[in-house]
VOGU-3710 file (C-alpha; in Angstrom, 3 decimals, decimal comma):
1> misktlattf> -0,031/0,104/0,159  1,407/2,894/-0,924  1,741/5,303/2,223  -0,193/8,966/2,573  2,316/10,826/2,349  3,596/9,818/-0,951  0,282/9,244/-1,616  0,248/13,244/-1,509  3,284/13,714/-3,277  1,900/11,714/-5,897
11> ttlsvliama> -1,425/14,118/-6,187  1,503/17,033/-5,743  2,880/16,630/-8,621  -0,242/15,560/-11,145  -1,287/19,225/-10,074  1,734/19,807/-10,837  2,133/18,354/-14,263  -1,546/19,508/-15,336  -1,445/23,499/-13,881  2,018/23,611/-15,976
21> svyaqkppiy> 0,250/22,356/-19,372  -2,611/24,055/-19,056  0,047/27,045/-18,937  1,598/25,342/-21,790  -0,848/25,870/-23,896  -2,396/29,030/-22,858  -2,616/31,544/-26,516  -1,285/34,255/-27,042  -2,517/38,008/-26,330  -2,543/38,537/-30,268
31> gdywptkewk> -3,266/35,746/-32,198  -4,364/32,472/-31,790  -1,896/30,001/-31,854  2,391/30,170/-30,929  4,141/30,409/-34,693  7,110/28,456/-33,525  6,289/26,029/-36,904  5,351/28,996/-39,339  3,289/31,093/-38,903  -0,352/30,486/-40,438
41> rksleeagfd> -2,203/33,083/-42,454  -4,892/34,377/-43,508  -5,959/36,698/-46,798  -6,107/40,497/-46,355  -10,144/40,596/-46,496  -9,995/37,904/-43,305  -7,596/40,554/-41,562  -9,087/42,772/-42,307  -7,893/44,868/-44,879  -9,072/46,675/-47,932
51> rqkfqkvldy> -7,558/44,899/-50,991  -7,762/48,182/-52,987  -5,860/50,229/-50,965  -3,759/47,674/-49,563  -2,264/48,167/-53,439  -1,203/51,431/-53,302  1,053/50,550/-50,036  2,519/47,404/-52,312  2,973/50,170/-55,524  4,988/52,498/-53,230
61> vwedegnhrs> 7,121/49,219/-51,008  7,713/48,290/-54,728  7,749/51,073/-57,223  10,886/50,687/-59,689  11,510/54,401/-60,090  15,180/53,912/-58,277  13,775/55,520/-55,468  14,608/53,026/-52,895  14,919/49,362/-52,980  12,696/47,138/-51,073
71> dafvvikdgy> 14,356/43,195/-50,757  11,640/41,994/-49,181  7,776/42,900/-46,926  5,730/41,298/-45,006  3,046/42,074/-43,141  1,354/40,085/-39,857  -1,846/40,598/-38,713  -3,051/39,598/-34,880  -0,639/36,911/-35,157  -1,407/35,476/-38,643
81> lvyegydrgy> 0,598/36,436/-42,717  -1,157/38,690/-44,249  1,220/39,141/-47,101  4,739/38,333/-48,040  6,689/39,390/-50,907  9,903/39,255/-52,147  12,464/41,418/-55,013  15,946/41,746/-56,000  16,836/37,957/-55,324  15,460/37,879/-52,651
91> gpkkkhmyws> 13,613/34,556/-50,876  11,796/33,529/-48,528  14,614/31,178/-47,242  17,152/34,048/-48,184  19,061/36,070/-45,124  19,572/39,429/-45,436  21,709/41,580/-43,521  20,213/43,684/-40,418  22,315/45,535/-40,037  21,049/47,639/-37,339
101> fsksltstlm> 18,309/45,369/-36,638  20,827/43,074/-34,425  20,117/45,517/-31,319  16,864/44,921/-31,041  17,637/41,637/-31,563  20,505/42,296/-28,857  18,332/43,664/-26,795  15,631/40,562/-26,416  18,217/38,551/-25,444  19,652/41,533/-22,792
111> gvaiqkdlls> 16,931/40,390/-21,801  17,280/36,875/-22,159  20,204/36,978/-19,915  18,634/38,913/-17,196  15,910/36,296/-17,209  18,406/34,197/-16,580  20,041/35,640/-13,446  23,100/36,199/-15,987  22,730/40,070/-15,912  20,976/42,760/-14,417
121> ledklvdyyp> 20,255/47,005/-15,593  22,720/48,268/-12,696  26,077/46,312/-13,442  28,642/48,543/-13,523  30,623/47,757/-16,248  34,453/48,703/-14,537  33,500/44,995/-13,171  34,187/43,598/-16,438  36,167/46,187/-17,347  38,457/46,871/-14,537
131> kemsrpkakd> 41,412/48,451/-16,768  39,119/50,149/-19,349  37,104/51,811/-17,661  38,803/52,533/-14,216  37,728/56,456/-14,886  36,437/59,156/-14,400  32,801/58,797/-15,896  33,274/55,852/-17,227  33,342/53,808/-14,102  29,629/54,509/-13,430
141> vtlrhllnms> 28,625/53,611/-15,924  26,262/50,192/-16,076  24,422/48,023/-18,843  21,321/49,732/-18,476  23,473/53,091/-19,739  24,525/51,034/-23,264  20,965/49,417/-23,120  19,390/53,492/-23,465  22,289/54,684/-25,770  23,182/57,007/-22,564
151> agfdfyeehp> 26,215/55,267/-21,809  28,984/59,028/-22,331  31,149/57,552/-25,014  32,360/59,785/-27,858  31,686/58,609/-30,924  29,040/60,002/-33,901  28,109/57,143/-35,638  27,567/58,894/-39,215  30,596/60,992/-40,745  28,028/63,154/-42,315
161> vnialsdaiy> 30,704/63,769/-45,619  32,302/59,598/-46,268  30,610/57,200/-44,515  34,085/55,633/-44,639  34,755/57,752/-41,681  32,403/57,692/-39,536  33,064/55,945/-35,631  30,191/53,004/-36,728  33,663/52,059/-39,422  36,628/52,227/-37,272
171> vyyskknfkd> 35,239/50,478/-34,340  35,105/47,927/-36,414  37,952/48,312/-38,651  40,881/49,699/-37,527  43,753/47,791/-36,710  43,864/48,519/-32,599  40,218/47,322/-32,349  39,180/44,075/-34,604  40,455/41,576/-32,480  38,059/42,981/-29,922
181> vakgvarlkm> 35,268/44,861/-30,840  33,977/45,717/-27,178  37,538/46,230/-25,600  38,261/48,921/-28,056  34,705/50,591/-27,099  35,402/49,940/-23,341  38,530/51,732/-24,076  36,733/55,133/-25,423  37,098/58,785/-24,482  33,681/59,508/-22,454
191> khapdeqfny> 32,360/62,735/-23,444  29,433/63,248/-20,425  28,361/61,360/-17,809  25,952/58,623/-18,232  22,715/59,406/-18,447  23,829/62,662/-19,329  23,108/62,533/-23,564  21,107/60,539/-26,144  23,988/59,457/-28,081  23,219/56,712/-30,881
201> gthqahlamg> 25,514/54,447/-32,081  26,849/51,099/-32,952  29,064/50,761/-30,292  26,778/50,219/-27,480  24,992/46,830/-28,208  28,593/45,774/-29,386  30,062/46,152/-25,860  26,382/45,295/-24,588  27,643/42,075/-25,914  30,977/41,807/-24,626
211> vlkkamikkd> 29,725/42,399/-21,355  27,730/38,605/-21,332  30,923/36,762/-23,005  32,591/38,451/-18,974  29,759/37,482/-17,120  29,694/34,206/-18,507  33,068/33,337/-18,501  33,219/35,153/-14,629  30,105/32,096/-13,935  31,728/29,761/-15,298
221> pnglkayenf> 34,849/28,509/-16,535  33,217/27,081/-19,506  31,431/29,950/-19,773  32,916/31,530/-23,136  31,640/27,886/-24,576  28,269/28,857/-23,508  28,451/31,798/-24,501  28,624/30,626/-28,198  26,057/28,532/-28,114  23,517/31,447/-25,733
231> pwvnffdvln> 21,638/32,648/-28,446  20,471/30,165/-30,442  20,161/27,504/-27,059  17,850/29,892/-25,228  16,249/31,798/-27,903  17,049/31,482/-31,498  15,633/27,667/-31,156  12,903/28,447/-28,912  11,456/31,200/-31,603  12,995/27,921/-34,208
241> mdvtferdas> 14,520/31,145/-36,033  17,167/31,086/-38,314  19,996/33,632/-37,808  23,522/34,189/-37,985  25,427/36,014/-35,995  28,428/37,744/-36,841  31,981/37,294/-33,661  34,795/39,585/-33,875  38,592/37,636/-33,572  37,614/37,440/-29,512
251> ktflggsggw> 34,923/35,414/-30,337  32,673/38,112/-28,931  29,227/38,310/-31,186  28,650/42,202/-33,403  25,625/42,945/-31,416  24,830/46,480/-33,309  25,005/45,249/-37,076  26,354/41,413/-37,268  22,442/39,363/-37,512  21,106/38,235/-40,630
261> gmakdyakia> 18,165/36,306/-41,179  14,937/36,171/-42,920  12,066/38,715/-42,989  9,606/36,212/-41,354  11,716/34,581/-39,099  12,510/38,408/-37,939  8,612/38,988/-37,370  8,449/36,865/-34,119  11,250/39,146/-32,302  8,541/41,406/-32,261
271> flmlnegvwe> 5,799/38,766/-31,488  7,512/38,038/-28,482  7,846/41,163/-27,931  3,398/41,482/-28,342  3,280/38,971/-25,978  4,811/40,315/-22,962  8,041/37,999/-22,757  6,516/35,146/-23,144  6,565/31,871/-25,949  4,221/28,714/-25,685
281> gkrilpswwn> 3,853/29,630/-22,576  7,550/29,800/-21,038  8,444/32,839/-19,926  11,823/34,080/-22,086  11,998/37,818/-20,832  11,463/39,815/-17,768  7,711/40,832/-17,203  8,585/44,056/-16,241  10,958/44,094/-20,291  8,714/45,168/-22,702
291> kfatqtvapa> 7,695/48,157/-20,616  11,346/49,338/-20,064  12,904/48,339/-23,899  9,636/50,481/-25,405  8,027/52,622/-22,462  10,928/53,789/-20,667  12,667/57,004/-23,254  16,288/56,762/-22,525  16,686/59,437/-19,542  19,001/61,721/-21,222
301> llkrtseegq> 17,028/62,794/-24,471  14,247/64,374/-20,999  17,296/66,683/-19,865  18,577/68,442/-22,890  16,710/69,412/-25,834  19,266/70,208/-29,173  22,804/70,719/-28,566  24,373/72,481/-31,860  25,713/69,834/-34,282  24,262/67,021/-32,195
311> qrlnvesyga> 23,372/63,845/-34,810  20,604/63,631/-36,713  19,642/60,565/-35,168  19,608/62,077/-31,669  15,888/63,503/-32,057  14,305/61,079/-32,345  12,801/58,910/-28,890  14,281/55,750/-27,798  14,317/52,927/-25,663  16,185/50,615/-25,012
321> fwwlnkklkm> 17,705/49,138/-28,158  13,854/49,971/-29,814  13,312/53,268/-31,363  10,009/54,582/-30,149  7,005/57,291/-31,603  7,010/59,676/-28,459  7,454/63,520/-28,829  10,570/64,803/-27,425  9,716/68,874/-26,081  12,572/69,148/-29,219
331> nktrpypsap> 10,394/68,017/-31,540  6,740/69,945/-33,059  5,253/66,210/-34,009  6,067/62,527/-33,352  8,713/60,747/-35,275  5,698/59,027/-37,373  2,899/61,276/-36,818  0,858/59,056/-39,263  1,201/55,955/-36,812  0,429/55,425/-33,306
341> edlyqamgfr> 1,429/56,766/-30,189  2,581/52,907/-29,320  4,367/52,283/-32,926  8,027/51,128/-31,396  10,883/49,871/-34,457  13,352/48,183/-34,583  15,711/50,435/-37,608  19,234/49,713/-39,847  21,124/51,199/-42,270  19,427/50,649/-46,349
351> gqtmgvipsk> 15,735/51,027/-44,610  15,452/48,105/-42,947  12,976/48,665/-41,020  10,477/46,624/-38,034  7,019/48,086/-37,573  5,034/46,939/-34,602  2,237/48,537/-33,266  -0,086/46,936/-30,466  -2,807/48,841/-31,043  -3,195/47,423/-34,691
361> gliivrmgsd> -2,119/44,336/-33,640  0,681/44,764/-36,489  3,986/43,234/-37,798  5,194/45,317/-40,443  9,369/43,695/-42,106  10,562/45,721/-44,800  14,238/44,990/-45,660  16,198/46,763/-48,372  18,994/48,004/-50,468  18,460/52,369/-50,329
371> grkpgkklkr> 20,970/54,350/-51,339  22,348/56,698/-48,561  20,766/59,901/-50,000  17,399/61,289/-48,387  15,200/60,547/-51,671  16,603/57,112/-52,233  15,131/55,772/-49,226  11,731/54,986/-48,425  9,972/56,731/-46,910  8,405/55,114/-43,171
381> dkmyklllds> 5,723/58,001/-42,074  4,416/57,218/-45,627  4,813/54,031/-45,407  2,741/53,571/-42,115  0,289/56,164/-43,669  -1,176/54,034/-46,272  -0,772/50,669/-44,255  -2,820/52,355/-41,153  -5,324/53,297/-44,502  -6,237/50,445/-46,329
391> lneednk> -7,613/48,746/-42,737  -11,438/48,784/-42,571  -12,691/51,566/-40,430  -13,655/49,081/-37,804  -10,020/47,846/-37,495  -9,139/51,278/-37,832  -10,775/52,612/-34,476
//
């Protein structure tokens, strides 16, 4: 006969297993299934779009007048794929360079690492790079400052005349830095104290991935191997994403621009965010991460208006490696006035755009090869206006 204690234990285990099963089957907040295997499809009409008006979106995205060059375009509504298209040799299985899409990918990996208690937002970088960061201002920089792009390094992302002279190029390819890009960033001069000035730059995402590597090695002698596998074991494989992630000679992932992948796969990051960091019933990101990453405007953006010589990139609202659509005091309107305020975006060089609009249940991924001049770039606000205009009235409230 089974003892009463043992029977109670079995009963408790059965209840826990049943609860776990129910939790795992719990549907997402957006949609009614998890797109781990693939995205299910709906027609434009089923998803609430006017087909004729939606055609205007496609006419603009795919226009062949030399103004911009689209390679992939994907639209997802309430978890269902309603449109996908490709051009210029790309297709659903051919990887596209992410460029600065990689920053929001890195942001998500930081959230995964924090959920696993490998890092915290208030970790000081001097604890991981003591030789490079033990100096005034630098010693106070935390992981949060990196994610908010307000660490204070002297760095100019885009050279106004020649891109080859940009700091974003120097931090990769200079003889001093290429062997260990994150260490090269940690050595940069400090222009501001942390949180004093927002300054968009690829360097801070590179350093964030370096911090993760140092943290994992610090906790485990085999940490480097675990770090090399970390993005796949803990994130890409969970969401079933086929991603290539470049590393430097020291094996640090190039978190600012080193990712490659497909549009439909990248949209899964947005779906994870929309569903507050849960995937297939399992918590991947901290419960507070979505709000932090997409609702917290970098404090430095609120402390100053513009300053002479300020970069073009430094006058739009920002979260944690995600661009926001909040109006700042220095600006007359939101960055994208045709889109709702809750829009947040991953954006990258040559027109890479992933827009997430929670109030509409929309995910838009556009990958491109646009030129650098304004006339050669897709106008994101126009794209959003046409897309939202194509939603039927009841879906567009």
